[in-house]
N, C-alpha and C positions, 0 to 999 in steps of 0.2 A: 666461605664459599659462595659464589655469585647465584643469585636467585635465578631461576628460569623465568625468561621472559617471552610471553606470546604476543604476537601483534595480530590484531584483527584488519584486514582490508575489506572494504565494503564498498559497494557502488553509490547508493544514494539512500534516501530517507527511509524505505522500507528495509532495505538491508542493513543500514546503519542500526535501526532498532532492533532486529534480530541479532546482530552481532554483539550490540551493547547489553542485551538481556544475558546472553551466553556469558560474554565476559564477567559481569557481575556475578553471576552463578558460579562462575571458576573461583572467584574470590572467596565466597562462602565455603566451597568445598575445599579450596587449597589456599588458604591466606598468604602462604609464602610466595605465591606464583605472581610475578609482575604481568599487567596486561594493560595494553593501549590500543588504540583505534587510529585508522588511516582510511578516512573516507576520501573517495575519488570524487563526487560530485556534489559535495555539501560542506557546510562549515562544521559539522560535527555535534549539532545539538543533541541528539539522541544519545551520544556518548556522555556529554557533558552533564545531562539531567541525571544520569546514573552514576556518576562519580569515576567515569573511566576517562583518564587522559587521552589527549588526542595529538599524535606527533606532525600531521599534515593534514591540510584541508583546503577547501576551494570554494568558490561561488558557483551556483549552477549557470551552465553555458546557456546562451540565447535558445538552442533547440530544446532546452530542458533535459539534456542527456539523451536525446533520440534522434540523433543527427540523420540516421538512415530511414527514419519514419517519413519525413517530407522534405522535398527540395528547398523549401522556404526555411526549414530549421537548419539544414546544412549549408544553405548560403549564409545565414546570419552568423553561424558559427565562424566561417571562413572570413567574411568582413569584420568580425569582432577580434580577429587574431587569436582565436581560441586555441590554447596551447596547455589545457591542464594535464592531458596525460604525460607531455614532456617533463613538466615542473614536478608531477607526482612522482615520476619514475627517479628523478634525480633526488628528490626528497627521501625516498625509500632507500636509495644507494647509500645515503648518508648515516642510515642508522643500521646498516647491514650487519656489521660485527656485533652489535648489542642484542640482537634478536637470536633466540634459540628455536623458536617454532613459529610458524604462521598459519593463521586461519583466513581462508578467503571466502566471504559471503557475498555471492554476486554472479556473475556471468563468466564465460569462457576467456572474453579479452581481459577481464582483470585477472583471472586465474595466470594467464601468459604473462603480463605485466609484472605480476607479483613475483612470479618464478624467475623470471630474467633479471629483476632488480635486487632482489634478495639472495638468489642461488640456494634455495631451499625448498624442498619439497613439502607442500602444504596439505592441510585437510581442506577439502573444497566442499563448501555448503552451497547448492545451487536451489535458491528458494523459489526462484521464478519459473524454472524450467521443468517441465513435466511432459511425459509421453501421452497425456490425455490431450495436449495440444497437438503434437506431432513428435515423431522420434527425433533423437540427436542426430546430426549431420554426422557423415563419416570423419570430417575434420574434428568436430567436437569430441567423438568417441576416441579418436587418436590422442588428442590432447589430454583427455581424463584417463587414458591408459598410461600414458608417460610421465605426467606431471604429478598430479597429487597422491599421497599415499592412500587416502580413503576419499570417497565421494559420498557425501550425505545428501540424499534426495529429498524432492518436495513430497514425494508420497511412495508407498511400497510398490506400486504399478511401475513405476519409472526405476526403482532400485533394482527390481526383478528383471527388467529389460536390460540394464546396464550389467547385471551380474552374468546374463546370457552372453554378453559380449566379452566376458573375462575382466571386467572391470570391478575392483573393489569398491562395490557400493552397498550402502545400507540406509534403511529409513529409520530415524529415531525420534520422529516427530518433527511438527513445524513450529518453531518459535514465533512465527508470524501471529500465532492465536494465542500466545501467552500473554498473561497480565491484562486481561480484557474485562476485569469484573468492573461493573457500575458502581457509582457511588451513591444512588438513589437521591440524586438532587431533585429539588422540586421544580419542574418546568412550568406548573400551572396548567397542566393537560388533562386534569380530572374532568371525565366525562366528554372527552374529546377523541376522535380518530387521529392518529398521528402517522405521516409520512416522512421518512428521513431523507436528507439531501446529503449526498457526498460530492462536492465540486472538484475535488483533487487537492494536491498538495504542491504543484508547480505554479509558475505564472500563469498558466492558461485557466486556473481556477476561477479567476475574476471574470474572464469572458464567458467560461462554461457555466457560472451562475447566472449570468444574464440570459442565457440560453434557456436555462431551466425555468425561469420566469414565466413564459407562454404556458409552459406545462402545468405550474402551479395554477395559473389562472383557469385553465381548461378543467383541471381536476376539480376545483373548488365549486366552478359553475355546475359541472355534471353531478358532484355528490350533493351539493344544496338541492339541485332540482330534483333528484331522486330521493332524497331524505326529507325535504320540506323544512319545517321549522326546527326539527331535532338535528338537521343536518350540521355539526360542529366537526370541523377538521382544523388541524393545525399542522404546519411543517416546521421540523427541527433540522437545522443545517449544522454539520460537524466541520469545524475549520481546523487545518493544520496550523501549527504554531507560528508558521512563517507568513500566512495569509492574514491581512489586516481587516477585520470587519469593517473599520470606519471606511476604507477606500470602497468596498462593496456598498455600503449605505449611501455613500455619497453618489455612486454611480446609478443608484435606482430612484433617486430623488425625482430626477428630470421625467421620469415615467409614472410619477405619480404616488410612489411608495412613500410612507410616512414613518420615521423612526420612533419606536416606543421602547420601554424598559420595564422588565418584570423580574424581581429577585436578583438584581445586579446582571442580568442577561439582556442584551440589547437585540431588537429584532425591528422588522419592517412590516407595515400592514397596508392594505388596499382594498377597501370593501369588506368582503367575508374572508379575505385571504390574509392568513398571518404566518410569518417566517421568524423563528428565534433562533439565533446563532449561539454556537457554544463550542468551547474548545476541549469538551470532554466528550471524546469519541465515543467511548463505550456507552456512556448515559445515553447519547442520542439514539445510537443503534438500538439498543435494549428496549428504549420507550417506542420505538417505530414499528408499525406492522409491516411496512415494506419500505424499500429504499430507491431512491432515484440515484444512480450511481455513474458518476463520470470520472472516476479515479482508478488507480492502480491497486496497491496494496489494500487500501481501505475498502475496497469492493471484496476482496478476498476474505478480509477479517469480518466483514457484514456477513458474508456466506457462512463463515465459521460459527458466527453466533446465530444461525438459523433464519436469517432474514432474506426473502426473496428480492432480488434485484432487477430494475428496469434499467436498461442503458440505451445510450444513442450516440451517434457521433458528436464530438463536442469540437473545440476550436483550437486544438493544439496536439503535438505530437503523442500524447498519451493517450489519447481520445479519438485516434484515427480509426476508420472502419476496420483496417487490419488487425490492429491491436484489440479492439472490442471483440472481434470475432474469435480471436485467440483466447481471450477471457471467458468467452461464452463456451467454448469447447472444455477448458479447463474446470469451471464451475457447473458444466452439466446444466440441467434444467433450473438451476437456481437462478442463475443470470439469464435474462433474455434481452436479446439485441434487438431494437425496434428500428427500422429504416424509414417508415412514414411519420416523420416529425412535423408537427407536434400532436396531430390528432390521434394516431395509433399509440402513441406514448401514453396520453390521457386515458385512452380506451383500456389499455393494459393495466395501468394503476386502479382504475375504477373497477376493472374486474378482479383484481387481488383484494380490494377493501370489501368487495361483496362476497367472498369466498374464503372463509376461514380453512377450509380443508385444502384448498389449492395453496394457501400461503405456508400452511404446515408441511404439505408434501415437498414443495420446491425448498423449504427452508431444510428439511431433513437431507435432500441431495447436497447442499451446500455443506453440512456438517460432515457427511460422509466423505466428500472431496477434500476437504481441509484438514480433516483429521481432528483429535482432540487435543486439549492443552496439555502441558508437561514436557514439551519438546526441549525447553531450554535446560532443565534440570538433566535429561538424558543426554544430551550433547555435551553438556560440561562435564559429567561424570566420565563420557568417553574420551574426552579431550586429555583429561587429568590423567586417566589410566594410560 
């Protein structure tokens, strides 16, 4: 008898991670089930690192996967001959007869592509869409009513709104916040105040980091000035696996930053300012009192860990004013978007460092908006059932 085969379709890094966590959990619950991934805008690293095979993959397009967020991004996609959706659709059609069930982790565009290519009604997990930001459009509601068997939402508030529209929606938890336990690595931060840096996971992370540097300078000057000789502060920067720390270090040399190394971690320093790089995201966030966030999924994960986030417009399609404002609505008072860069950004971080109660209040908002861990187990059991 042929084994059941579940194919996970996902948009990009954040969705890949959620899909891979659920797929791995399914293998624990039901080892006889075959699972595979089909990322639309990545090479599938999140699947591979969890032992999940990938049937199709691709490189990130010039726009970073957000062609409608900026005219320049759309233009670069067109000039480069970007055709990932076409190739993706064709690759899905090739495996149509092998697949029993499909789970789509992403947006309504991917939902539509997957349904048309595979001719099967999927389970649809929409991790980035929430009524905290804005209600679903009529078109989105129509597609969610007709295509998926079930819609698994980002939060209960959204699930309730969709059920009121006669859509089969349920909130089972947010796998985005699962597997976020730190390893207690030694960053050499004893006796220091710590601010986290999340520059993002797409190509814009390099330029975002350069834009964060003046904020670091300002925070260090302000903190040392306020604290005197006892003012010891350090910055921890969490890098996505595809971002090269060497490239960032080389870019900062011309600005007077010097490379150093501690406990196998590389960093840069200039005067009283120190920034240490790490690929251990959970450790960076857990050790930070607040976070400078120019990221997507990573900002939301930091909020789930109870860390207040300060954000501002970055250098790419993921950190446009429009997208940051959306995230501010999603995360409530946990994330604050600052328009006056860099002075008011510096002031906001210094305010947080000086007010423990404020940090805790904003952190609790993030935890309540993102939900608790355990979503991957609940969703896996739901899918198997």
